[in-house]
mmJSON file of the N, C-alpha and C atoms, coordinates in Angstrom:
{"data_MODEL":{"atom_site":{
"group_PDB":["ATOM","ATOM","ATOM","ATOM","ATOM","ATOM","ATOM","ATOM","ATOM","ATOM","ATOM","ATOM","ATOM","ATOM","ATOM","ATOM","ATOM","ATOM","ATOM","ATOM","ATOM","ATOM","ATOM","ATOM","ATOM","ATOM","ATOM","ATOM","ATOM","ATOM","ATOM","ATOM","ATOM","ATOM","ATOM","ATOM","ATOM","ATOM","ATOM","ATOM","ATOM","ATOM","ATOM","ATOM","ATOM","ATOM","ATOM","ATOM","ATOM","ATOM","ATOM","ATOM","ATOM","ATOM","ATOM","ATOM","ATOM","ATOM","ATOM","ATOM","ATOM","ATOM","ATOM","ATOM","ATOM","ATOM","ATOM","ATOM","ATOM","ATOM","ATOM","ATOM","ATOM","ATOM","ATOM","ATOM","ATOM","ATOM","ATOM","ATOM","ATOM","ATOM","ATOM","ATOM","ATOM","ATOM","ATOM","ATOM","ATOM","ATOM","ATOM","ATOM","ATOM","ATOM","ATOM","ATOM","ATOM","ATOM","ATOM","ATOM","ATOM","ATOM","ATOM","ATOM","ATOM","ATOM","ATOM","ATOM","ATOM","ATOM","ATOM","ATOM","ATOM","ATOM","ATOM","ATOM","ATOM","ATOM","ATOM","ATOM","ATOM","ATOM","ATOM","ATOM","ATOM","ATOM","ATOM","ATOM","ATOM","ATOM","ATOM","ATOM","ATOM","ATOM","ATOM","ATOM","ATOM","ATOM","ATOM","ATOM","ATOM","ATOM","ATOM","ATOM","ATOM","ATOM","ATOM","ATOM","ATOM","ATOM","ATOM","ATOM","ATOM"],
"id":[1,2,3,4,5,6,7,8,9,10,11,12,13,14,15,16,17,18,19,20,21,22,23,24,25,26,27,28,29,30,31,32,33,34,35,36,37,38,39,40,41,42,43,44,45,46,47,48,49,50,51,52,53,54,55,56,57,58,59,60,61,62,63,64,65,66,67,68,69,70,71,72,73,74,75,76,77,78,79,80,81,82,83,84,85,86,87,88,89,90,91,92,93,94,95,96,97,98,99,100,101,102,103,104,105,106,107,108,109,110,111,112,113,114,115,116,117,118,119,120,121,122,123,124,125,126,127,128,129,130,131,132,133,134,135,136,137,138,139,140,141,142,143,144,145,146,147,148,149,150,151,152,153],
"type_symbol":["N","C","C","N","C","C","N","C","C","N","C","C","N","C","C","N","C","C","N","C","C","N","C","C","N","C","C","N","C","C","N","C","C","N","C","C","N","C","C","N","C","C","N","C","C","N","C","C","N","C","C","N","C","C","N","C","C","N","C","C","N","C","C","N","C","C","N","C","C","N","C","C","N","C","C","N","C","C","N","C","C","N","C","C","N","C","C","N","C","C","N","C","C","N","C","C","N","C","C","N","C","C","N","C","C","N","C","C","N","C","C","N","C","C","N","C","C","N","C","C","N","C","C","N","C","C","N","C","C","N","C","C","N","C","C","N","C","C","N","C","C","N","C","C","N","C","C","N","C","C","N","C","C"],
"label_atom_id":["N","CA","C","N","CA","C","N","CA","C","N","CA","C","N","CA","C","N","CA","C","N","CA","C","N","CA","C","N","CA","C","N","CA","C","N","CA","C","N","CA","C","N","CA","C","N","CA","C","N","CA","C","N","CA","C","N","CA","C","N","CA","C","N","CA","C","N","CA","C","N","CA","C","N","CA","C","N","CA","C","N","CA","C","N","CA","C","N","CA","C","N","CA","C","N","CA","C","N","CA","C","N","CA","C","N","CA","C","N","CA","C","N","CA","C","N","CA","C","N","CA","C","N","CA","C","N","CA","C","N","CA","C","N","CA","C","N","CA","C","N","CA","C","N","CA","C","N","CA","C","N","CA","C","N","CA","C","N","CA","C","N","CA","C","N","CA","C","N","CA","C","N","CA","C","N","CA","C"],
"label_alt_id":[null,null,null,null,null,null,null,null,null,null,null,null,null,null,null,null,null,null,null,null,null,null,null,null,null,null,null,null,null,null,null,null,null,null,null,null,null,null,null,null,null,null,null,null,null,null,null,null,null,null,null,null,null,null,null,null,null,null,null,null,null,null,null,null,null,null,null,null,null,null,null,null,null,null,null,null,null,null,null,null,null,null,null,null,null,null,null,null,null,null,null,null,null,null,null,null,null,null,null,null,null,null,null,null,null,null,null,null,null,null,null,null,null,null,null,null,null,null,null,null,null,null,null,null,null,null,null,null,null,null,null,null,null,null,null,null,null,null,null,null,null,null,null,null,null,null,null,null,null,null,null,null,null],
"label_comp_id":["GLU","GLU","GLU","TYR","TYR","TYR","ASP","ASP","ASP","ALA","ALA","ALA","HIS","HIS","HIS","VAL","VAL","VAL","TYR","TYR","TYR","LYS","LYS","LYS","GLU","GLU","GLU","ARG","ARG","ARG","HIS","HIS","HIS","LEU","LEU","LEU","VAL","VAL","VAL","GLU","GLU","GLU","CYS","CYS","CYS","PHE","PHE","PHE","PHE","PHE","PHE","ALA","ALA","ALA","LYS","LYS","LYS","LEU","LEU","LEU","LYS","LYS","LYS","SER","SER","SER","PHE","PHE","PHE","ARG","ARG","ARG","ARG","ARG","ARG","ILE","ILE","ILE","ALA","ALA","ALA","THR","THR","THR","ARG","ARG","ARG","TYR","TYR","TYR","ASP","ASP","ASP","LYS","LYS","LYS","LEU","LEU","LEU","ALA","ALA","ALA","ALA","ALA","ALA","THR","THR","THR","PHE","PHE","PHE","ARG","ARG","ARG","ALA","ALA","ALA","ASN","ASN","ASN","VAL","VAL","VAL","MET","MET","MET","LEU","LEU","LEU","ALA","ALA","ALA","ALA","ALA","ALA","CYS","CYS","CYS","LEU","LEU","LEU","ILE","ILE","ILE","TRP","TRP","TRP","LEU","LEU","LEU","GLN","GLN","GLN"],
"label_asym_id":["A","A","A","A","A","A","A","A","A","A","A","A","A","A","A","A","A","A","A","A","A","A","A","A","A","A","A","A","A","A","A","A","A","A","A","A","A","A","A","A","A","A","A","A","A","A","A","A","A","A","A","A","A","A","A","A","A","A","A","A","A","A","A","A","A","A","A","A","A","A","A","A","A","A","A","A","A","A","A","A","A","A","A","A","A","A","A","A","A","A","A","A","A","A","A","A","A","A","A","A","A","A","A","A","A","A","A","A","A","A","A","A","A","A","A","A","A","A","A","A","A","A","A","A","A","A","A","A","A","A","A","A","A","A","A","A","A","A","A","A","A","A","A","A","A","A","A","A","A","A","A","A","A"],
"label_entity_id":["1","1","1","1","1","1","1","1","1","1","1","1","1","1","1","1","1","1","1","1","1","1","1","1","1","1","1","1","1","1","1","1","1","1","1","1","1","1","1","1","1","1","1","1","1","1","1","1","1","1","1","1","1","1","1","1","1","1","1","1","1","1","1","1","1","1","1","1","1","1","1","1","1","1","1","1","1","1","1","1","1","1","1","1","1","1","1","1","1","1","1","1","1","1","1","1","1","1","1","1","1","1","1","1","1","1","1","1","1","1","1","1","1","1","1","1","1","1","1","1","1","1","1","1","1","1","1","1","1","1","1","1","1","1","1","1","1","1","1","1","1","1","1","1","1","1","1","1","1","1","1","1","1"],
"label_seq_id":[1,1,1,2,2,2,3,3,3,4,4,4,5,5,5,6,6,6,7,7,7,8,8,8,9,9,9,10,10,10,11,11,11,12,12,12,13,13,13,14,14,14,15,15,15,16,16,16,17,17,17,18,18,18,19,19,19,20,20,20,21,21,21,22,22,22,23,23,23,24,24,24,25,25,25,26,26,26,27,27,27,28,28,28,29,29,29,30,30,30,31,31,31,32,32,32,33,33,33,34,34,34,35,35,35,36,36,36,37,37,37,38,38,38,39,39,39,40,40,40,41,41,41,42,42,42,43,43,43,44,44,44,45,45,45,46,46,46,47,47,47,48,48,48,49,49,49,50,50,50,51,51,51],
"pdbx_PDB_ins_code":[null,null,null,null,null,null,null,null,null,null,null,null,null,null,null,null,null,null,null,null,null,null,null,null,null,null,null,null,null,null,null,null,null,null,null,null,null,null,null,null,null,null,null,null,null,null,null,null,null,null,null,null,null,null,null,null,null,null,null,null,null,null,null,null,null,null,null,null,null,null,null,null,null,null,null,null,null,null,null,null,null,null,null,null,null,null,null,null,null,null,null,null,null,null,null,null,null,null,null,null,null,null,null,null,null,null,null,null,null,null,null,null,null,null,null,null,null,null,null,null,null,null,null,null,null,null,null,null,null,null,null,null,null,null,null,null,null,null,null,null,null,null,null,null,null,null,null,null,null,null,null,null,null],
"Cartn_x":[-23.907,-23.484,-22.173,-21.168,-19.835,-19.252,-18.33,-17.536,-17.248,-17.92,-17.366,-15.976,-15.641,-14.075,-13.175,-13.364,-12.832,-12.21,-13.55,-13.511,-12.921,-13.132,-12.347,-10.686,-10.143,-8.795,-8.365,-9.113,-8.849,-8.63,-9.613,-9.69,-8.767,-7.984,-6.522,-5.609,-5.667,-4.32,-4.525,-5.556,-5.776,-5.589,-5.832,-5.581,-4.044,-3.303,-2.142,-1.187,-1.69,-0.917,-1.146,-2.239,-2.563,-1.848,-1.41,-0.517,0.954,1.503,2.439,2.84,1.846,1.9,1.94,2.164,2.442,3.894,4.639,6.193,6.397,7.161,7.41,8.345,9.375,10.423,9.77,8.728,8.271,7.628,6.537,5.653,6.106,7.489,8.25,9.276,9.382,10.582,11.709,12.171,13.547,14.702,14.658,15.556,15.73,17.384,17.265,17.476,17.882,17.895,16.89,16.65,15.43,15.574,16.842,17.274,17.108,17.32,17.081,15.782,15.053,13.566,12.684,13.166,12.392,12.65,14.203,14.491,13.685,13.632,12.84,11.169,10.802,9.513,9.168,10.101,9.937,10.381,11.129,11.329,9.885,9.104,7.81,7.016,7.088,5.937,6.168,7.428,7.668,7.165,7.369,7.121,5.424,4.85,3.166,3.076,3.491,3.259,3.368,4.535,4.677,3.639,2.91,2.128,0.786],
"Cartn_y":[5.906,5.3,5.625,4.716,4.6,4.149,4.47,3.949,2.816,1.817,0.169,0.36,0.761,0.982,1.172,2.039,3.113,1.623,1.171,0.195,-1.049,-1.664,-2.901,-2.584,-1.251,-1.299,-1.156,-0.482,-0.261,-1.68,-2.488,-3.83,-4.766,-4.685,-5.097,-4.872,-3.558,-2.813,-3.336,-3.655,-4.093,-5.281,-6.085,-7.603,-7.905,-6.995,-7.196,-6.797,-5.565,-5.646,-6.533,-7.183,-8.376,-9.451,-9.773,-10.824,-10.544,-9.258,-8.74,-9.038,-8.589,-8.681,-10.271,-11.115,-12.248,-12.857,-11.944,-12.143,-11.651,-12.296,-11.699,-10.5,-10.52,-9.993,-8.57,-8.406,-6.995,-6.66,-7.372,-6.856,-6.496,-6.944,-6.083,-5.459,-5.116,-4.381,-4.349,-5.782,-5.996,-4.963,-4.679,-4.041,-2.737,-1.96,-0.743,0.155,-0.183,0.628,0.511,1.749,1.848,0.835,0.851,0.345,-1.206,-1.608,-3.073,-3.375,-2.558,-2.796,-2.674,-1.98,-1.78,-2.806,-3.441,-4.664,-5.989,-6.453,-7.284,-7.12,-5.863,-6.011,-6.052,-5.563,-6.144,-7.485,-8.287,-9.468,-9.961,-9.861,-10.694,-10.55,-9.057,-8.771,-9.652,-9.935,-11.107,-12.392,-12.815,-14.05,-14.198,-13.217,-13.188,-13.203,-12.562,-12.377,-13.609,-14.417,-15.867,-16.976,-16.382,-17.416,-17.641],
"Cartn_z":[-10.365,-11.404,-11.619,-12.427,-12.538,-13.609,-14.458,-15.246,-15.302,-16.082,-16.157,-16.667,-17.53,-18.128,-17.359,-16.429,-15.343,-14.114,-13.717,-12.924,-13.156,-14.546,-14.682,-14.859,-15.407,-15.277,-13.785,-12.918,-11.539,-10.531,-11.468,-10.441,-10.908,-12.217,-12.495,-11.959,-11.597,-10.718,-9.691,-8.814,-7.517,-7.511,-8.167,-8.152,-8.491,-9.33,-9.547,-8.09,-7.455,-6.262,-5.073,-5.283,-4.217,-4.645,-5.722,-6.197,-5.711,-6.241,-5.408,-4.38,-3.133,-1.903,-1.526,-2.605,-2.001,-1.976,-2.682,-2.661,-1.201,-0.117,1.089,1.155,0.199,0.271,-0.148,-1.237,-1.604,-0.424,-0.066,1.134,2.371,2.938,4.054,3.863,2.49,1.69,2.725,2.668,3.223,2.63,1.312,0.414,0.968,1.21,1.7,0.442,-0.644,-1.517,-2.426,-3.239,-3.861,-5.158,-5.666,-7.248,-6.802,-5.66,-5.379,-5.104,-4.422,-4.516,-5.709,-6.625,-7.931,-8.667,-8.609,-9.326,-8.993,-7.472,-7.022,-7.429,-7.456,-7.797,-9.249,-10.277,-11.53,-11.666,-11.069,-11.293,-10.878,-9.646,-9.398,-10.212,-10.894,-12.028,-13.227,-13.552,-14.525,-14.256,-13.11,-12.622,-12.669,-12.139,-12.333,-13.459,-14.554,-16.003,-16.5,-16.21,-16.813,-16.224,-15.2,-14.687,-15.625],
"occupancy":[1.0,1.0,1.0,1.0,1.0,1.0,1.0,1.0,1.0,1.0,1.0,1.0,1.0,1.0,1.0,1.0,1.0,1.0,1.0,1.0,1.0,1.0,1.0,1.0,1.0,1.0,1.0,1.0,1.0,1.0,1.0,1.0,1.0,1.0,1.0,1.0,1.0,1.0,1.0,1.0,1.0,1.0,1.0,1.0,1.0,1.0,1.0,1.0,1.0,1.0,1.0,1.0,1.0,1.0,1.0,1.0,1.0,1.0,1.0,1.0,1.0,1.0,1.0,1.0,1.0,1.0,1.0,1.0,1.0,1.0,1.0,1.0,1.0,1.0,1.0,1.0,1.0,1.0,1.0,1.0,1.0,1.0,1.0,1.0,1.0,1.0,1.0,1.0,1.0,1.0,1.0,1.0,1.0,1.0,1.0,1.0,1.0,1.0,1.0,1.0,1.0,1.0,1.0,1.0,1.0,1.0,1.0,1.0,1.0,1.0,1.0,1.0,1.0,1.0,1.0,1.0,1.0,1.0,1.0,1.0,1.0,1.0,1.0,1.0,1.0,1.0,1.0,1.0,1.0,1.0,1.0,1.0,1.0,1.0,1.0,1.0,1.0,1.0,1.0,1.0,1.0,1.0,1.0,1.0,1.0,1.0,1.0,1.0,1.0,1.0,1.0,1.0,1.0],
"B_iso_or_equiv":[0.0,0.0,0.0,0.0,0.0,0.0,0.0,0.0,0.0,0.0,0.0,0.0,0.0,0.0,0.0,0.0,0.0,0.0,0.0,0.0,0.0,0.0,0.0,0.0,0.0,0.0,0.0,0.0,0.0,0.0,0.0,0.0,0.0,0.0,0.0,0.0,0.0,0.0,0.0,0.0,0.0,0.0,0.0,0.0,0.0,0.0,0.0,0.0,0.0,0.0,0.0,0.0,0.0,0.0,0.0,0.0,0.0,0.0,0.0,0.0,0.0,0.0,0.0,0.0,0.0,0.0,0.0,0.0,0.0,0.0,0.0,0.0,0.0,0.0,0.0,0.0,0.0,0.0,0.0,0.0,0.0,0.0,0.0,0.0,0.0,0.0,0.0,0.0,0.0,0.0,0.0,0.0,0.0,0.0,0.0,0.0,0.0,0.0,0.0,0.0,0.0,0.0,0.0,0.0,0.0,0.0,0.0,0.0,0.0,0.0,0.0,0.0,0.0,0.0,0.0,0.0,0.0,0.0,0.0,0.0,0.0,0.0,0.0,0.0,0.0,0.0,0.0,0.0,0.0,0.0,0.0,0.0,0.0,0.0,0.0,0.0,0.0,0.0,0.0,0.0,0.0,0.0,0.0,0.0,0.0,0.0,0.0,0.0,0.0,0.0,0.0,0.0,0.0],
"pdbx_formal_charge":[null,null,null,null,null,null,null,null,null,null,null,null,null,null,null,null,null,null,null,null,null,null,null,null,null,null,null,null,null,null,null,null,null,null,null,null,null,null,null,null,null,null,null,null,null,null,null,null,null,null,null,null,null,null,null,null,null,null,null,null,null,null,null,null,null,null,null,null,null,null,null,null,null,null,null,null,null,null,null,null,null,null,null,null,null,null,null,null,null,null,null,null,null,null,null,null,null,null,null,null,null,null,null,null,null,null,null,null,null,null,null,null,null,null,null,null,null,null,null,null,null,null,null,null,null,null,null,null,null,null,null,null,null,null,null,null,null,null,null,null,null,null,null,null,null,null,null,null,null,null,null,null,null],
"auth_seq_id":[1,1,1,2,2,2,3,3,3,4,4,4,5,5,5,6,6,6,7,7,7,8,8,8,9,9,9,10,10,10,11,11,11,12,12,12,13,13,13,14,14,14,15,15,15,16,16,16,17,17,17,18,18,18,19,19,19,20,20,20,21,21,21,22,22,22,23,23,23,24,24,24,25,25,25,26,26,26,27,27,27,28,28,28,29,29,29,30,30,30,31,31,31,32,32,32,33,33,33,34,34,34,35,35,35,36,36,36,37,37,37,38,38,38,39,39,39,40,40,40,41,41,41,42,42,42,43,43,43,44,44,44,45,45,45,46,46,46,47,47,47,48,48,48,49,49,49,50,50,50,51,51,51],
"auth_comp_id":["GLU","GLU","GLU","TYR","TYR","TYR","ASP","ASP","ASP","ALA","ALA","ALA","HIS","HIS","HIS","VAL","VAL","VAL","TYR","TYR","TYR","LYS","LYS","LYS","GLU","GLU","GLU","ARG","ARG","ARG","HIS","HIS","HIS","LEU","LEU","LEU","VAL","VAL","VAL","GLU","GLU","GLU","CYS","CYS","CYS","PHE","PHE","PHE","PHE","PHE","PHE","ALA","ALA","ALA","LYS","LYS","LYS","LEU","LEU","LEU","LYS","LYS","LYS","SER","SER","SER","PHE","PHE","PHE","ARG","ARG","ARG","ARG","ARG","ARG","ILE","ILE","ILE","ALA","ALA","ALA","THR","THR","THR","ARG","ARG","ARG","TYR","TYR","TYR","ASP","ASP","ASP","LYS","LYS","LYS","LEU","LEU","LEU","ALA","ALA","ALA","ALA","ALA","ALA","THR","THR","THR","PHE","PHE","PHE","ARG","ARG","ARG","ALA","ALA","ALA","ASN","ASN","ASN","VAL","VAL","VAL","MET","MET","MET","LEU","LEU","LEU","ALA","ALA","ALA","ALA","ALA","ALA","CYS","CYS","CYS","LEU","LEU","LEU","ILE","ILE","ILE","TRP","TRP","TRP","LEU","LEU","LEU","GLN","GLN","GLN"],
"auth_asym_id":["A","A","A","A","A","A","A","A","A","A","A","A","A","A","A","A","A","A","A","A","A","A","A","A","A","A","A","A","A","A","A","A","A","A","A","A","A","A","A","A","A","A","A","A","A","A","A","A","A","A","A","A","A","A","A","A","A","A","A","A","A","A","A","A","A","A","A","A","A","A","A","A","A","A","A","A","A","A","A","A","A","A","A","A","A","A","A","A","A","A","A","A","A","A","A","A","A","A","A","A","A","A","A","A","A","A","A","A","A","A","A","A","A","A","A","A","A","A","A","A","A","A","A","A","A","A","A","A","A","A","A","A","A","A","A","A","A","A","A","A","A","A","A","A","A","A","A","A","A","A","A","A","A"],
"auth_atom_id":["N","CA","C","N","CA","C","N","CA","C","N","CA","C","N","CA","C","N","CA","C","N","CA","C","N","CA","C","N","CA","C","N","CA","C","N","CA","C","N","CA","C","N","CA","C","N","CA","C","N","CA","C","N","CA","C","N","CA","C","N","CA","C","N","CA","C","N","CA","C","N","CA","C","N","CA","C","N","CA","C","N","CA","C","N","CA","C","N","CA","C","N","CA","C","N","CA","C","N","CA","C","N","CA","C","N","CA","C","N","CA","C","N","CA","C","N","CA","C","N","CA","C","N","CA","C","N","CA","C","N","CA","C","N","CA","C","N","CA","C","N","CA","C","N","CA","C","N","CA","C","N","CA","C","N","CA","C","N","CA","C","N","CA","C","N","CA","C","N","CA","C","N","CA","C","N","CA","C"],
"pdbx_PDB_model_num":[1,1,1,1,1,1,1,1,1,1,1,1,1,1,1,1,1,1,1,1,1,1,1,1,1,1,1,1,1,1,1,1,1,1,1,1,1,1,1,1,1,1,1,1,1,1,1,1,1,1,1,1,1,1,1,1,1,1,1,1,1,1,1,1,1,1,1,1,1,1,1,1,1,1,1,1,1,1,1,1,1,1,1,1,1,1,1,1,1,1,1,1,1,1,1,1,1,1,1,1,1,1,1,1,1,1,1,1,1,1,1,1,1,1,1,1,1,1,1,1,1,1,1,1,1,1,1,1,1,1,1,1,1,1,1,1,1,1,1,1,1,1,1,1,1,1,1,1,1,1,1,1,1]
}}}
């Protein structure tokens, strides 16, 4: 048995990370500073959300 609601939310998060990995800069982590990396992740998340 499993909780369908939890599974549905987990699936959404996993799909989001898969979409984030399509951005090469994030997948390979070119940025050395954590703040720069976070800014790029936020930018990619906005671009994914706008699609």
